[in-house]
C-alpha positions as semicolon CSV with decimal commas, in nm:
position;residue;x (nm);y (nm);z (nm)
1;M;-2,263;0,924;4,121
2;S;-2,272;1,302;4,160
3;F;-2,647;1,329;4,231
4;A;-2,956;1,114;4,269
5;I;-3,213;1,091;3,990
6;V;-3,572;1,037;4,097
7;T;-3,870;0,983;3,869
8;D;-4,220;0,836;3,906
9;T;-4,403;0,530;3,781
10;S;-4,547;0,726;3,489
11;A;-4,198;0,716;3,330
12;N;-4,282;0,354;3,240
13;L;-3,921;0,234;3,257
14;P;-3,853;-0,140;3,291
15;S;-3,713;-0,263;3,621
16;E;-3,383;-0,354;3,455
17;L;-3,319;0,008;3,358
18;L;-3,424;0,137;3,699
19;K;-3,166;-0,091;3,858
20;R;-2,893;-0,021;3,602
21;Y;-2,907;0,353;3,662
22;S;-2,985;0,339;4,035
23;L;-3,309;0,530;3,982
24;T;-3,553;0,598;4,264
25;V;-3,922;0,591;4,173
26;V;-4,206;0,776;4,344
27;P;-4,502;0,536;4,325
28;F;-4,837;0,659;4,194
29;S;-5,170;0,521;4,311
30;F;-5,470;0,392;4,119
31;F;-5,807;0,267;4,233
32;I;-5,997;-0,036;4,105
33;N;-6,365;-0,016;4,198
34;G;-6,266;0,218;4,480
35;S;-5,984;0,001;4,622
36;E;-5,640;0,169;4,625
37;H;-5,338;0,006;4,462
38;V;-4,984;0,146;4,451
39;D;-4,788;0,098;4,129
40;L;-4,464;-0,043;4,267
41;D;-4,354;-0,335;4,052
42;A;-4,358;-0,283;3,675
43;E;-4,179;-0,614;3,625
44;H;-4,475;-0,814;3,756
45;F;-4,761;-0,594;3,631
46;D;-5,011;-0,812;3,442
47;A;-5,105;-0,573;3,164
48;A;-5,326;-0,817;2,973
49;N;-5,538;-0,889;3,280
50;F;-5,555;-0,520;3,376
51;F;-5,672;-0,397;3,035
52;D;-5,908;-0,694;2,991
53;A;-6,071;-0,589;3,317
54;M;-6,115;-0,238;3,178
55;R;-6,269;-0,382;2,863
56;S;-6,520;-0,570;3,077
57;G;-6,624;-0,250;3,254
58;V;-6,405;-0,243;3,565
59;K;-6,363;0,120;3,667
60;V;-6,006;0,241;3,722
61;T;-5,943;0,590;3,861
62;T;-5,644;0,786;3,986
63;S;-5,583;1,068;4,230
64;Q;-5,329;1,346;4,270
65;I;-5,013;1,250;4,459
66;P;-4,988;1,443;4,788
67;P;-4,674;1,649;4,858
68;Q;-4,592;1,429;5,157
69;R;-4,515;1,135;4,930
70;Y;-4,242;1,343;4,767
71;T;-4,114;1,462;5,103
72;D;-4,091;1,103;5,224
73;C;-3,886;1,016;4,914
74;F;-3,659;1,323;4,894
75;E;-3,576;1,393;5,257
76;P;-3,372;1,082;5,342
77;M;-3,152;1,150;5,037
78;L;-3,099;1,513;5,130
79;R;-3,023;1,412;5,488
80;D;-2,759;1,173;5,356
81;G;-2,592;1,457;5,165
82;Q;-2,721;1,387;4,815
83;D;-2,834;1,643;4,561
84;I;-3,150;1,540;4,374
85;L;-3,295;1,575;4,027
86;Y;-3,662;1,480;4,008
87;V;-3,786;1,414;3,652
88;S;-4,163;1,444;3,656
89;M;-4,472;1,351;3,462
90;S;-4,626;1,636;3,262
91;S;-4,799;1,912;3,456
92;G;-5,029;1,943;3,153
93;I;-5,213;1,624;3,246
94;S;-5,138;1,577;3,617
95;G;-5,097;1,776;3,937
96;S;-4,804;1,557;4,046
97;F;-4,537;1,807;3,939
98;N;-4,700;2,080;4,146
99;S;-4,705;1,849;4,446
100;S;-4,335;1,777;4,400
101;E;-4,257;2,149;4,389
102;M;-4,456;2,212;4,708
103;A;-4,248;1,948;4,886
104;A;-3,925;2,075;4,729
105;R;-3,981;2,435;4,844
106;E;-4,003;2,326;5,207
107;L;-3,708;2,092;5,179
108;R;-3,485;2,355;5,016
109;E;-3,539;2,574;5,322
110;K;-3,463;2,285;5,554
111;Y;-3,152;2,172;5,361
112;P;-3,011;2,493;5,207
113;E;-2,672;2,331;5,147
114;R;-2,826;2,078;4,906
115;T;-2,959;2,119;4,550
116;L;-3,305;1,985;4,467
117;R;-3,436;2,042;4,115
118;C;-3,775;1,931;3,982
119;V;-3,815;1,915;3,603
120;D;-4,153;1,902;3,430
121;T;-4,095;1,684;3,122
122;C;-4,430;1,781;2,965
123;G;-4,443;1,409;2,893
124;A;-4,578;1,079;3,018
125;S;-4,493;0,713;2,972
126;L;-4,175;0,687;2,764
127;G;-4,212;1,055;2,668
128;E;-4,105;1,103;3,027
129;G;-3,892;0,790;3,054
130;L;-3,665;0,874;2,761
131;Q;-3,594;1,208;2,927
132;V;-3,501;1,022;3,245
133;L;-3,253;0,818;3,043
134;R;-3,119;1,140;2,893
135;A;-3,061;1,267;3,246
136;C;-2,871;0,947;3,327
137;A;-2,650;0,995;3,021
138;L;-2,572;1,355;3,118
139;R;-2,486;1,246;3,471
140;E;-2,249;0,983;3,330
141;E;-2,083;1,260;3,124
142;G;-2,008;1,439;3,450
143;K;-2,276;1,709;3,430
144;S;-2,397;1,860;3,756
145;V;-2,755;1,841;3,878
146;D;-2,819;2,200;3,765
147;E;-2,658;2,146;3,424
148;T;-2,865;1,831;3,373
149;A;-3,191;1,996;3,483
150;D;-3,126;2,295;3,256
151;A;-3,056;2,065;2,962
152;L;-3,380;1,873;3,014
153;E;-3,583;2,192;3,036
154;N;-3,426;2,311;2,712
155;E;-3,459;1,981;2,526
156;R;-3,806;1,864;2,635
157;R;-3,970;2,048;2,346
158;R;-3,792;1,804;2,113
159;M;-3,961;1,496;2,257
160;C;-4,230;1,388;2,012
161;Q;-4,524;1,202;2,168
162;V;-4,778;1,078;1,917
163;F;-5,037;0,810;1,980
164;T;-5,380;0,667;1,918
165;V;-5,643;0,513;2,143
166;G;-5,897;0,236;2,107
167;D;-6,176;0,450;2,248
168;L;-6,175;0,818;2,346
169;K;-6,420;0,758;2,630
170;Y;-6,138;0,703;2,881
171;L;-5,965;1,034;2,806
172;R;-6,301;1,212;2,805
173;A;-6,398;1,063;3,141
174;T;-6,077;1,175;3,312
175;G;-6,059;1,520;3,154
176;R;-5,719;1,460;2,992
177;L;-5,833;1,568;2,647
178;S;-5,779;1,930;2,544
179;G;-5,960;2,127;2,274
180;V;-6,154;1,988;1,979
181;A;-6,045;1,626;2,022
182;T;-6,368;1,558;2,212
183;I;-6,561;1,566;1,884
184;V;-6,371;1,272;1,740
185;G;-6,507;0,926;1,812
186;T;-6,478;0,572;1,687
187;M;-6,783;0,598;1,459
188;L;-6,728;0,483;1,100
189;S;-6,383;0,352;1,199
190;I;-6,241;0,703;1,237
191;K;-5,930;0,681;1,456
192;P;-5,771;0,983;1,621
193;I;-5,406;1,077;1,607
194;L;-5,323;1,249;1,936
195;K;-5,005;1,416;2,055
196;G;-4,850;1,600;2,345
197;N;-4,830;1,975;2,276
198;E;-4,571;2,223;2,405
199;L;-4,753;2,242;2,740
200;G;-4,769;1,866;2,777
201;Q;-5,143;1,858;2,712
202;I;-5,313;1,596;2,495
203;V;-5,450;1,745;2,172
204;L;-5,590;1,619;1,844
205;S;-5,332;1,600;1,565
206;G;-5,520;1,417;1,290
207;K;-5,783;1,159;1,196
208;V;-5,743;0,835;0,999
209;R;-5,994;0,575;0,887
210;G;-5,905;0,226;1,012
211;R;-5,667;0,074;1,265
212;R;-5,398;-0,035;1,017
213;Q;-5,400;0,311;0,862
214;V;-5,354;0,478;1,198
215;I;-5,048;0,262;1,270
216;E;-4,907;0,348;0,929
217;E;-4,967;0,717;1,004
218;L;-4,775;0,691;1,332
219;A;-4,485;0,538;1,140
220;A;-4,510;0,812;0,876
221;R;-4,492;1,080;1,147
222;Y;-4,176;0,914;1,273
223;A;-4,018;0,902;0,927
224;A;-4,096;1,270;0,869
225;D;-4,002;1,409;1,210
226;V;-3,728;1,194;1,364
227;R;-3,382;1,348;1,387
228;S;-3,059;1,143;1,397
229;P;-3,240;0,811;1,455
230;E;-2,912;0,619;1,447
231;T;-2,812;0,783;1,776
232;Q;-3,133;0,741;1,975
233;T;-3,361;0,498;2,152
234;V;-3,721;0,517;2,028
235;G;-4,004;0,428;2,266
236;V;-4,321;0,231;2,191
237;A;-4,586;0,176;2,459
238;H;-4,913;-0,014;2,424
239;C;-5,222;-0,106;2,623
240;D;-5,251;-0,478;2,548
241;C;-5,221;-0,455;2,168
242;R;-4,882;-0,620;2,115
243;D;-4,947;-0,715;1,751
244;D;-5,010;-0,351;1,665
245;A;-4,696;-0,247;1,852
246;D;-4,493;-0,506;1,661
247;M;-4,632;-0,377;1,332
248;L;-4,537;-0,021;1,424
249;I;-4,185;-0,129;1,519
250;K;-4,148;-0,315;1,189
251;L;-4,247;-0,003;0,993
252;I;-4,007;0,213;1,194
253;R;-3,717;-0,022;1,129
254;Q;-3,799;-0,030;0,759
255;S;-3,793;0,349;0,722
256;K;-3,525;0,504;0,945
257;P;-3,384;0,242;1,182
258;P;-3,304;0,384;1,525
259;K;-3,015;0,278;1,745
260;D;-3,259;0,091;1,969
261;I;-3,632;0,052;2,038
262;L;-3,773;0,027;2,390
263;L;-4,108;-0,156;2,395
264;V;-4,321;-0,149;2,711
265;D;-4,671;-0,219;2,832
266;Y;-4,834;0,101;2,954
267;E;-4,818;0,112;3,332
268;P;-5,159;0,116;3,506
269;V;-5,184;0,483;3,608
270;T;-5,126;0,641;3,267
271;G;-5,274;0,340;3,089
272;S;-5,601;0,376;3,277
273;H;-5,650;0,723;3,124
274;L;-5,587;0,600;2,770
275;G;-5,768;0,268;2,784
276;P;-5,722;-0,069;2,611
277;N;-5,571;-0,082;2,260
278;S;-5,390;0,249;2,293
279;L;-5,058;0,267;2,108
280;A;-4,793;0,537;2,149
281;L;-4,466;0,636;1,987
282;F;-4,192;0,852;2,142
283;F;-3,878;0,988;1,980
284;W;-3,650;1,291;1,964
285;S;-3,726;1,544;1,691
286;D;-3,665;1,918;1,653
287;D;-3,767;2,224;1,855
288;T;-4,097;2,268;1,669
289;V;-4,241;1,916;1,687
290;R;-4,473;1,988;1,980
291;S;-4,611;2,315;1,844
292;R;-4,689;2,220;1,485
């Protein structure tokens, strides 16, 4: 292994993949009614209970990760002689990347013989996680830490992130919604289609009437925009709406079957911003998918 790959819990990768690729994860915190919890164990996260609690009115909040948490993670690796690639959650919706860079600047001065690169994926959940897996593949091909980081920074614009939510109130409350999307609600069964733009911000991309129709629209976006599906893993993440996720996967397989599909429950930090019944789709497209 030529360098260490570090990510964070927002990448939403199952424990099996974290172990397979020897990935280190920086844990993010969330607060339930003011009590802090650290997202450490995706394998045992009870998503149904967590999102049911949100439905019943339990308040879940998050806070920015301090630079020291990154220092505590990175420094032992650097001290042991490892170069590091940190693959981060989008700076468009979180200050975590900036915190990682603050820690990295100090550590580069302290360990000038080592390489420490931080990459902003402009993504979250599997929009980040699939880029982590891309980094693992490049490492297995023998690419250096700099070559891998450069490739991710060049390719991140191709990661399509399109999703819907059960209720926009969660994104409104946490300020993660950019632009005119705040005018769209759940009145008259109007459902929003949201996406990650080129800056990794959440923006409105369309409106559909009805839940089934919104799932069909997600599948239609995939059919129109996916590139070389037979070579890639497609990601589907949901906030306790497994039946809807299964329907979306069925439609994807019927249109342009991918090599594989990775299905996950949204982890609690990112999931708390989207809220129950959110459903997201992630796949590789072309260089314009985020900007159009």
